[in-house]
C-alpha positions as CSV (number, residue, x, y, z in Angstrom):
1,X,131.1,106.7,61.1
2,X,132.3,107.3,64.6
3,X,135.4,105.8,66.1
4,X,136.9,105.6,69.6
5,X,139.7,107.9,68.7
6,X,137.3,110.7,67.6
7,X,135.3,110.2,70.8
8,X,138.5,110.5,72.9
9,X,139.4,113.6,71.0
10,X,136.0,115.1,71.8
11,X,136.4,114.3,75.5
12,X,139.9,115.7,75.6
13,X,138.7,118.9,73.8
14,X,136.0,119.2,76.4
15,X,138.5,118.8,79.2
16,X,140.8,121.4,77.6
17,X,137.9,123.8,77.3
18,X,137.2,123.4,81.0
19,X,140.9,124.0,81.8
20,X,140.9,127.1,79.6
21,X,137.8,128.4,81.5
22,X,139.7,128.0,84.8
23,X,142.9,129.7,83.5
24,X,141.6,133.3,83.8
25,X,140.7,132.8,87.4
26,X,144.1,131.3,88.1
27,X,145.7,134.3,86.4
28,X,143.6,136.7,88.5
29,X,144.7,134.9,91.6
30,X,148.4,135.1,90.7
31,X,148.0,138.8,89.9
32,X,146.4,139.4,93.3
33,X,149.3,137.5,94.9
34,X,151.8,139.5,93.0
35,X,150.1,142.8,94.0
36,X,149.9,141.7,97.6
37,X,153.6,140.7,97.6
38,X,154.5,144.1,96.0
39,X,152.5,145.9,98.7
40,X,154.3,143.8,101.4
41,X,157.6,144.7,99.8
42,X,156.7,148.4,100.0
43,X,155.6,148.0,103.6
44,X,158.9,146.2,104.4
45,X,160.8,149.0,102.5
46,X,159.0,151.7,104.6
47,X,159.7,149.7,107.8
48,X,163.4,149.4,106.8
49,X,163.6,153.1,106.1
50,X,161.9,154.0,109.4
51,X,164.2,151.6,111.3
52,X,167.3,153.0,109.6
53,X,166.2,156.6,110.5
54,X,165.6,155.4,114.0
55,X,169.0,153.7,114.1
56,X,170.6,156.9,112.9
57,X,168.8,158.9,115.5
58,X,169.8,156.4,118.2
59,X,173.4,156.5,117.0
60,X,173.4,160.3,117.0
61,X,172.0,160.3,120.5
62,X,174.5,157.7,121.6
63,X,177.4,159.7,120.1
64,X,176.1,162.9,121.8
65,X,175.8,161.0,125.1
66,X,179.2,159.5,124.7
67,X,180.8,162.9,123.9
68,X,179.1,164.4,126.8
69,X,180.3,161.6,129.1
70,X,183.8,161.9,127.8
71,X,183.7,165.7,128.3
72,X,182.5,165.2,131.9
73,X,185.1,162.6,132.6
74,X,187.8,164.8,131.0
75,X,186.7,167.7,133.1
76,X,186.9,165.6,136.2
77,X,190.4,164.5,135.2
78,X,191.7,168.0,134.5
79,X,192.6,168.8,138.1
80,X,191.9,172.5,138.0
81,X,192.5,173.1,134.3
82,X,189.9,175.0,132.2
83,X,187.5,173.2,129.9
84,X,189.0,174.6,126.7
85,X,192.5,173.6,127.7
86,X,191.2,170.0,128.3
87,X,189.6,170.0,124.9
88,X,192.5,171.5,122.9
89,X,195.6,171.0,125.0
90,X,197.8,173.4,126.9
91,X,199.1,175.2,123.8
92,X,198.6,178.9,124.3
93,X,199.9,180.0,120.9
94,X,197.4,181.9,118.9
95,X,195.7,183.6,121.8
96,X,192.6,182.7,123.9
97,X,190.1,183.9,121.3
98,X,190.7,180.8,119.2
99,X,190.2,178.5,122.1
100,X,186.9,180.0,123.1
101,X,185.3,179.6,119.6
102,X,185.7,175.8,118.9
103,X,182.6,174.0,117.5
104,X,182.6,170.2,118.0
105,X,180.4,168.5,115.4
106,X,179.2,165.7,117.6
107,X,177.6,167.3,120.6
108,X,176.5,170.8,119.3
109,X,177.8,174.3,118.8
110,X,179.9,175.4,121.8
111,X,180.6,179.1,122.5
112,X,182.9,179.6,125.5
113,X,183.0,183.0,127.2
114,X,184.7,184.2,130.4
115,X,182.5,186.6,132.3
116,X,184.2,186.9,135.6
117,X,187.7,185.9,136.7
118,X,187.8,182.3,137.8
119,X,184.4,181.2,136.2
120,X,183.8,179.8,132.8
121,X,180.6,179.9,130.8
122,X,179.7,177.7,127.8
123,X,176.7,177.6,125.5
124,X,175.7,174.3,123.7
125,X,172.8,173.2,121.6
126,X,172.1,169.8,123.3
127,X,169.1,167.7,122.3
128,X,169.2,166.0,125.7
129,X,171.2,166.8,128.8
130,X,171.4,165.3,132.2
131,X,171.8,166.9,135.6
132,X,175.2,167.3,137.1
133,X,175.8,168.6,140.6
134,X,178.9,170.3,139.4
135,X,177.2,171.9,136.4
136,X,174.5,174.5,136.6
137,X,172.5,175.1,133.4
138,X,170.0,177.7,132.3
139,X,167.9,177.7,129.1
140,X,168.0,180.7,126.7
141,X,165.0,181.7,124.6
142,X,166.5,180.2,121.4
143,X,166.5,176.7,123.1
144,X,170.2,176.8,124.0
145,X,171.5,175.4,127.3
146,X,174.0,177.6,129.2
147,X,176.4,175.5,131.3
148,X,178.5,177.0,134.0
149,X,181.5,175.0,135.1
150,X,182.9,175.2,138.5
151,X,186.4,176.7,138.7
152,X,187.7,173.9,140.9
153,X,187.1,170.2,140.2
154,X,189.6,168.7,142.6
155,X,186.9,166.8,144.5
156,X,185.1,165.4,141.3
157,X,185.1,161.6,141.0
158,X,183.8,160.3,137.7
159,X,183.1,156.8,139.1
160,X,180.8,158.1,141.8
161,X,179.1,160.6,139.5
162,X,175.5,159.5,138.9
163,X,175.4,161.5,135.7
164,X,178.3,159.5,134.2
165,X,176.7,156.2,135.4
166,X,173.4,157.3,133.9
167,X,175.0,158.2,130.5
168,X,176.9,154.8,130.6
169,X,173.6,153.0,131.2
170,X,171.9,154.9,128.5
171,X,174.8,154.2,126.2
172,X,174.5,150.5,126.9
173,X,170.7,150.6,126.3
174,X,171.2,152.4,123.0
175,X,173.9,149.9,122.0
176,X,171.5,147.0,122.8
177,X,168.7,148.7,120.9
178,X,171.0,149.3,118.0
179,X,171.9,145.6,118.0
180,X,168.3,144.6,118.1
181,X,167.4,147.0,115.3
182,X,170.2,145.8,113.2
183,X,169.0,142.2,113.7
184,X,165.5,143.3,112.8
185,X,166.8,145.1,109.7
186,X,168.7,141.9,108.6
187,X,165.6,139.8,109.2
188,X,163.4,142.2,107.2
189,X,166.1,142.3,104.5
190,X,166.0,138.5,104.3
191,X,162.2,138.6,104.2
192,X,162.3,141.2,101.4
193,X,164.7,139.1,99.4
194,X,162.6,136.0,99.9
195,X,159.5,138.1,98.9
196,X,161.3,139.4,95.8
197,X,162.3,135.8,94.9
198,X,158.7,134.8,95.4
199,X,157.6,137.7,93.2
200,X,160.0,136.7,90.5
201,X,158.8,133.1,90.6
202,X,155.2,134.2,90.5
203,X,156.0,136.5,87.5
204,X,157.7,133.5,85.8
205,X,154.6,131.4,86.6
206,X,152.4,134.1,85.2
207,X,154.4,134.2,82.0
208,X,154.3,130.4,81.8
209,X,150.6,130.4,82.3
210,X,150.1,133.1,79.7
211,X,152.1,131.0,77.2
212,X,150.1,127.9,78.2
213,X,146.9,129.9,77.8
214,X,148.0,131.0,74.3
215,X,148.8,127.5,73.3
216,X,145.6,126.1,74.8
217,X,143.6,128.8,73.0
218,X,145.2,127.9,69.7
219,X,144.6,124.2,70.3
220,X,141.0,125.0,71.3
221,X,140.5,127.0,68.1
222,X,141.9,124.1,66.0
223,X,139.8,121.5,67.9
224,X,136.7,123.8,67.4
225,X,137.4,123.9,63.7
226,X,137.8,120.1,63.5
227,X,134.6,119.7,65.5
228,X,132.7,122.0,63.1
229,X,134.0,120.0,60.2
230,X,133.0,116.8,61.9
231,X,129.5,118.3,62.6
232,X,129.2,119.3,58.9
233,X,130.2,115.8,57.8
234,X,127.7,114.2,60.2
235,X,125.1,116.6,58.9
236,X,125.7,115.6,55.3
237,X,125.7,111.9,56.2
238,X,122.4,112.4,58.1
239,X,120.8,114.2,55.1
240,X,122.0,111.4,52.9
241,X,120.6,108.8,55.2
242,X,117.3,110.7,55.4
243,X,117.1,110.8,51.6
244,X,117.9,107.1,51.3
245,X,115.2,106.4,54.0
246,X,112.7,108.4,52.0
247,X,113.5,106.6,48.8
248,X,113.3,103.2,50.5
249,X,110.0,104.1,52.1
250,X,108.6,105.2,48.7
251,X,109.8,101.9,47.1
252,X,108.2,100.0,50.0
253,X,104.9,101.8,49.4
254,X,105.0,100.9,45.8
255,X,105.8,97.3,46.6
256,X,103.0,97.1,49.1
257,X,100.5,98.4,46.5
258,X,101.8,95.8,43.9
259,X,101.5,93.0,46.5
260,X,98.0,94.0,47.4
261,X,97.0,94.1,43.7
262,X,98.6,90.7,43.0
263,X,96.9,89.3,46.0
264,X,93.5,90.5,44.9
265,X,94.1,89.3,41.3
266,X,95.2,85.8,42.4
267,X,92.3,85.5,44.8
268,X,89.8,86.4,42.1
269,X,91.4,84.1,39.6
270,X,91.5,81.2,42.1
271,X,87.8,81.8,42.9
272,X,86.9,81.8,39.2
273,X,89.0,78.6,38.6
274,X,87.3,76.9,41.5
275,X,83.8,77.8,40.3
276,X,84.6,76.5,36.8
277,X,86.0,73.3,38.2
278,X,82.9,72.8,40.4
279,X,80.7,73.4,37.4
280,X,82.6,70.9,35.3
281,X,82.4,68.2,37.9
282,X,78.7,68.7,38.4
283,X,78.1,68.4,34.6
284,X,80.2,65.3,34.4
285,X,78.3,63.7,37.3
286,X,75.0,64.6,35.7
287,X,76.0,63.2,32.3
288,X,77.3,60.0,33.9
289,X,74.0,59.6,35.8
290,X,72.1,60.3,32.6
291,X,74.2,57.8,30.7
292,X,73.5,55.1,33.3
293,X,69.8,55.8,33.1
294,X,69.9,55.6,29.3
295,X,71.8,52.3,29.5
296,X,69.2,50.8,31.8
297,X,66.3,52.1,29.7
298,X,67.7,51.2,26.3
299,X,68.7,47.7,27.4
300,X,65.1,46.6,27.5
301,X,64.2,48.1,24.0
302,X,64.5,46.4,20.7
303,X,67.7,45.6,19.0
304,X,67.3,48.2,16.4
305,X,66.4,50.8,18.7
306,X,69.0,49.4,21.0
307,X,71.6,49.6,18.3
308,X,70.5,53.0,17.2
309,X,70.2,54.1,20.8
310,X,73.5,52.4,21.6
311,X,75.2,54.1,18.7
312,X,73.7,57.4,19.7
313,X,74.7,56.7,23.3
314,X,78.1,55.7,22.1
315,X,78.4,58.9,20.1
316,X,77.2,60.8,23.1
317,X,79.5,58.8,25.3
318,X,82.4,59.6,22.9
319,X,81.3,63.2,23.0
320,X,81.1,63.1,26.8
321,X,84.5,61.3,27.0
322,X,85.9,63.9,24.7
323,X,84.4,66.6,26.7
324,X,85.6,65.0,29.9
325,X,89.0,64.7,28.4
326,X,88.8,68.4,27.5
327,X,87.5,69.1,30.9
328,X,90.3,67.0,32.5
329,X,92.8,68.9,30.3
330,X,91.3,72.2,31.3
331,X,91.3,71.0,34.9
332,X,95.0,70.1,34.7
333,X,95.6,73.5,33.2
334,X,93.6,75.0,36.0
335,X,95.5,73.0,38.6
336,X,98.8,73.9,37.0
337,X,97.8,77.5,37.0
338,X,96.7,77.1,40.6
339,X,100.0,75.6,41.5
340,X,101.8,78.3,39.6
341,X,99.7,81.0,41.3
342,X,100.3,79.3,44.7
343,X,104.0,79.3,44.1
344,X,103.8,82.9,43.0
345,X,101.8,83.7,46.1
346,X,104.4,82.0,48.3
347,X,107.2,84.0,46.6
348,X,105.1,87.2,47.1
349,X,104.6,86.3,50.8
350,X,108.4,85.6,51.1
351,X,109.1,88.9,49.4
352,X,106.6,90.6,51.7
353,X,108.3,89.1,54.8
354,X,111.7,90.3,53.5
355,X,110.3,93.7,52.9
356,X,108.7,93.8,56.3
357,X,112.1,92.8,57.9
358,X,113.8,95.6,55.9
359,X,111.0,98.0,57.1
360,X,111.6,97.0,60.7
361,X,115.4,97.5,60.2
362,X,114.7,100.9,58.6
363,X,112.4,101.9,61.5
364,X,115.1,100.9,63.9
365,X,117.8,103.1,62.2
366,X,117.0,106.3,64.4
367,X,117.2,104.2,67.6
368,X,120.5,102.8,66.4
369,X,121.8,106.3,65.6
370,X,120.7,107.5,69.1
371,X,122.4,104.5,70.7
372,X,125.6,105.3,68.7
373,X,125.5,108.9,69.9
374,X,125.2,107.8,73.6
375,X,127.9,105.2,73.7
376,X,131.5,106.1,74.3
377,X,133.8,103.2,73.4
378,X,131.5,100.4,72.2
379,X,132.1,100.9,68.4
380,X,135.4,99.7,67.0
381,X,137.2,101.9,64.4
382,X,136.7,99.5,61.5
383,X,132.8,99.2,61.7
384,X,130.3,101.4,59.9
385,X,126.6,102.2,60.5
386,X,124.5,100.6,57.7
């Protein structure tokens, strides 16, 4: 017995099985996307770190350039004062030794020394230094730049100094680069945040798909168990139908043998009855003919002989009449038996036709079963296969 609901369940179980087959490939794709997003985040993190280090370097260079420009402008505004007095004021308390050993942290390590009267010498560890017509520098073996300041700076104008302009231009460029790098860092931070959000959403999708896969696997196992039970039930029904078909075929074989036996018996009986009836009719005709001949011959004889003969004929006639009556009775019996046998033969033929119809239906059972297996929604839930 197959219903539309069971067929629908079978189709839905097939669809779920196909979806379950596609789930591992989807999980692999999501994992690849998550791994690629993690690698992109690592790349963005490395880019951010590199940009931050570059910004720090640019800021350090800008601070050094700014300090150097401030020192140059302060030296130009000192009007004959020495460089240490410009850096630390005009306070002479504490001696000159403290003034010559100041170490600014922004531009390098300064060591001021006074070699000759009226000329100052300074040593500084600059990473980059420009050319100044007022300054003359020499490089020491340990990569230190020695700067000699002129004693008099009355004629120095910071606005017309190309070194100051150059440092200002470099300072503006560094500030512009710093602004661009900060914007790039903000953009990369936003991209990293969006990538992290995407990663979180993909992780949540992966967990959801994993839960869906677990539920689908459980439902698939349940549906497979139900399908196995249904297959076992159909197998048992099929075995029962085969056993019934075998029993019906055996009964049909026995009925065919009985019908053939009855047919042969009725044919032989009818032939015997017909031969007996023909034989009786022939004897009656012969006796009647003989009686007529006797009547014609004895009518011309004498009275005595006629009487004797007539009596004898009458006796014979009576015997013949009795025999004819007996024969008629036997003929009636034979005809009655013939009618009974004909009716029995008709009933046997009708039973034979019914058995042949049932045989046809039984032979059509496998085709009906195959048609029921191929159809999808043609059988209603309340019908059964007979």
